C-alpha positions in Angstrom: 94.0 84.4 124.1 95.8 84.4 127.3 97.3 88.1 126.8 97.0 90.7 129.3 96.3 94.6 127.6 96.7 97.8 129.2 96.1 101.5 128.7 97.6 104.4 129.4 96.2 108.0 127.9 98.2 110.4 129.5 95.6 113.2 128.9 92.9 111.1 130.6 89.8 108.7 128.9 91.3 105.5 130.0 87.6 105.2 131.3 86.1 107.1 128.3 83.2 105.1 126.0 85.9 105.3 123.8 88.3 102.9 126.0 85.5 101.1 126.6 84.9 100.7 122.7 88.6 99.7 122.8 88.6 96.8 125.4 84.9 95.4 124.1 86.3 95.0 120.4 89.6 93.5 122.1 87.0 90.7 124.0 85.6 90.6 120.4 88.6 89.5 119.1 89.3 86.6 121.4 85.8 85.5 121.3 86.1 85.1 117.6 89.7 84.3 117.0 90.9 82.2 120.0 92.6 79.2 119.1 92.3 77.9 122.7 88.3 78.9 122.0 87.1 75.5 120.2 83.8 77.7 118.6 85.7 80.7 117.4 85.9 81.6 113.6 89.9 80.6 113.8 89.3 77.1 115.5 86.9 76.1 113.1 89.4 77.5 110.3 92.0 75.0 112.3 89.4 72.0 112.0 88.9 72.7 108.3 91.1 74.4 106.4 89.2 74.2 103.0 86.5 76.9 104.2 85.4 79.1 101.2 87.2 82.6 101.4 83.9 83.8 100.6 82.4 82.0 103.7 85.1 83.6 106.1 84.1 86.9 108.4 85.5 90.1 106.3 87.7 90.3 109.5 89.7 87.0 109.5 89.5 87.3 105.4 91.9 90.8 106.1 94.0 88.8 108.9 94.3 86.0 106.2 95.5 88.2 103.5 98.0 90.2 105.8 99.4 86.9 106.5 99.5 86.0 103.0 101.2 89.3 101.9 104.2 88.8 104.9 104.7 85.3 103.6 105.1 86.6 99.8 107.4 89.3 101.8 109.6 86.8 103.3 110.1 83.9 100.5 107.8 81.7 102.4 109.8 82.1 106.3 106.1 82.7 107.3 103.8 80.4 106.5 101.1 80.2 108.9 100.8 76.5 106.8 103.9 75.2 108.4 103.6 77.1 111.6 102.0 74.0 113.4 102.9 70.3 113.9 99.7 69.1 112.6 99.7 71.2 109.0 96.4 73.4 110.3 96.8 77.2 109.5 97.4 79.4 112.3 97.0 83.1 111.3 97.3 84.1 115.3 101.1 85.2 115.1 99.3 87.6 113.2 95.7 88.9 115.0 97.2 90.1 118.6 99.1 93.2 116.5 96.2 93.4 114.1 93.5 93.7 116.8 95.7 96.6 118.8 96.1 98.6 115.6 92.1 98.1 115.3 91.7 99.1 119.2 93.9 102.6 118.6 91.9 103.3 115.8 89.0 103.3 118.3 90.5 105.8 121.2 91.3 108.0 118.4 87.9 108.1 116.5 87.0 108.7 120.3 88.9 112.1 120.8 91.9 110.3 122.7 95.3 111.2 120.9 97.9 110.4 123.3 97.8 106.7 124.4 100.3 103.8 124.8 98.2 100.3 124.7 100.5 97.6 126.0 99.7 94.0 124.6 101.7 90.7 126.1 104.7 93.0 125.6 104.2 94.2 122.7 103.4 98.2 122.5 101.2 100.8 120.0 102.3 104.2 121.3 100.6 107.0 119.5 100.8 110.9 120.2 103.7 111.3 122.6 103.3 111.2 126.6 103.2 115.2 126.0 103.9 118.0 124.3 107.4 117.5 122.9 107.5 114.6 125.4 108.1 111.5 123.4 107.1 107.6 124.9 110.2 105.8 126.2 109.4 102.0 125.0 111.7 99.4 126.8 112.3 96.5 125.2 112.7 94.0 128.0 116.1 92.0 128.2 115.4 87.7 127.1 117.3 86.8 130.0 117.7 89.1 132.9 114.0 89.7 134.6 112.7 93.1 134.8 115.9 94.7 132.5 115.4 96.4 129.6 117.9 95.5 126.5 117.4 98.8 124.8 115.2 102.1 125.3 113.4 103.9 122.2 112.0 106.7 122.7 109.4 108.2 119.9 105.8 110.1 119.2 104.4 107.3 117.2 105.6 103.8 117.0 104.7 100.3 117.2 106.6 97.8 118.4 106.8 93.9 118.6 108.7 91.1 119.9 108.8 87.4 118.8 111.8 84.7 120.4 111.9 81.7 122.3 112.7 82.9 125.8 108.9 82.9 126.9 107.2 80.5 125.1 110.0 78.5 124.0 110.7 77.1 120.5 107.0 77.6 119.0 108.4 79.5 115.8 109.8 77.7 112.7 111.3 78.6 109.3 108.5 78.1 107.1 110.8 77.6 104.3 112.5 74.5 106.1 110.2 74.0 108.8 113.5 74.1 111.3 113.6 75.5 114.7 115.3 79.3 114.6 118.3 78.8 116.8 120.8 82.0 115.7 118.9 84.3 118.2 116.8 84.5 121.6 114.8 87.6 120.5 114.0 89.7 117.7 112.2 92.7 117.9 110.4 95.0 114.6 109.8 98.8 115.0 107.5 100.8 112.7 104.4 102.4 111.7 101.9 99.4 112.5 101.8 96.7 115.1 99.9 94.3 113.0 102.7 94.2 110.4 105.2 94.7 113.2 103.8 91.7 114.9 104.2 89.4 111.8 107.3 91.0 110.5 109.4 89.9 113.7 108.1 86.4 113.7 109.0 86.2 109.7 112.2 88.1 111.0 113.5 85.7 113.7 113.0 82.5 112.0 115.1 83.6 109.5 117.7 84.2 111.9 120.6 86.8 111.6 119.5 87.8 108.3 116.3 88.5 109.6 117.7 91.7 110.6 119.0 93.1 107.0 115.2 91.5 105.7 113.2 93.7 108.2 115.8 97.2 107.0 114.7 96.4 103.4 111.1 97.0 104.2 109.9 100.7 104.1 109.4 102.2 107.3 110.5 99.4 109.7 113.6 98.7 111.8 114.7 95.9 113.8 117.0 94.7 116.8 117.7 90.8 118.0 119.4 89.2 121.4 121.9 86.5 120.8 122.4 83.6 122.8 126.1 84.4 123.8 123.9 88.1 125.2 125.2 90.7 122.4 122.1 92.7 121.1 122.6 93.7 117.3 120.7 97.1 116.4 119.8 97.8 112.9 121.0 101.3 111.1 116.9 102.3 111.0 116.7 101.6 114.9 119.2 104.0 116.0 117.1 107.1 115.2 114.6 105.5 118.4 117.4 105.1 121.0 116.9 107.0 123.6 119.3 109.7 124.7 121.8 108.9 127.8 
């Protein structure tokens, strides 16, 4: 799906059978869910949105259910039916985080308790880098190449970012159909990457109101960058800030 995925396992195991299962799953997700593959299940859904739910695979049904939950929670700001100009449903805004969560489960089932998966700028970190040593997760600066806008520290955390700096104005507010322009990026941190990924998209569509919305979601927090180079950090995210 045009995304680079990396795995760091500080205690070893990156070349284990569990890691092989993790990456085999991600390749399967690419085959089944990529909108760039005309034979994928997602492409079939885009061509025929009337497909009955019982004809879909359990995995795609699960992804669509998550999309519906986030649409409800966001009062329609996140809407896979209004994401594309042609009106075809596009659930891919959820798929990456959802797939990485499942990949992490493969690692944990294989006995790998400490790992960090990076997927196109989003991160799923588990177990810390070592005993008493948290992971450090840098949030990329939207304008300064190679720089971090913020660094978070946690043993277990999922971090996802949405914005307009890398892919242009590809996100729309599902309530209005308009392109949001109040923010450059919005990042969500929490326990689950699938939800963090979807929440980040929804919150970015809301503009500055998105930070307050994320704060209302149990276990999740956010930060955002603005076109005038300000960094806004929600209260809940401050507990993850790296000590200077």
